[in-house]
N, C-alpha and C positions, 0 to 999 in steps of 0.2 A: 331292513333299514329303509327309511322313508326316502322322499325325493331329495333331501338335503344330504349330499355325500361329501360335504366339506368344500366343494368347488364354489367359486364366486359366481353368483348369478349376474347376468347382464340385463340392463333395462334400457330400452331405446324408445325415443319418441320420434315420429316421422318429422322431417323438416317442415312440411306444410303445417302440421299441428303446432310446431314451435313458433312459426310466424304468426299464426292465428292467436296463440296464447299471448304473445307480446302485444298485439293490437288490442285484445280484449283487456288485458291488465291496464294498459294506458288509458283506455276509454273509461273503465271503471274507476281508476285512480282519479281522473279529472272529475267524474261525477261525485265521488265521495268528498273531494275537496270543495266542490261547489255547494254541497249541502252542509259543510262545516264539520265533517267527520275526520278523524285521524286515520288515513288510509292504511297504514301499516297494521294498526290494531284490528281494523275491520277485516283485512285480508287474512291475518293470522287466525282470528276467530272463525272465519269461514273455512279455511283450509283444515283446521283442527276438528271442527265440529261437523262440517258439511251443511250447516244451517244457513240457507240463503238469506235469512233476514239480517245477517251481518252486513249485507250489501244493500245500499239504497236502491229503490226502484226508479229513482231520478234518471232520466235519459235512457231508460230501459236497461240500466246497469245490472240489475238482478237477473234478468233474463240472459244477458250476455255472459255473465260469469258462469252460468249453469251450462253454457254450450261447450265449456272446456272442462275436461276431467281435472279433479283437484291435484292428482299426481303430476299432470302436465303443467299446471300453474306453479307448483312447488319446484319442478325442474327448471322452469324459466327463471324464477327468483334466484335459485342457487347459481344457475349459469351466469346471470348478470352480476351477481355478487362476486363470483370468482373472477370474472373478466375484469371487474373494477379493481380487484385486489391482487391480481397475479404478479404485479411488479413489487409488491410490498415485501 
């Protein structure tokens, strides 16, 4: 039998990386808005494909987004979404 024995795997991102991800997301978000892009669409394209050209190079946003692993970005988006809707 392989490594999957039916147990739930746990995934954790260090707190320091979480804070950095939040900062980068907001900086990139502002840069995308400034250039007239729809940030949600651009973030989704980047996270799904890994292609950094979904992110503008304006204000060094493309470089910044690549300093964070895509799974960490996704975790931050999910975390924020759940925090906003936990009372629903």
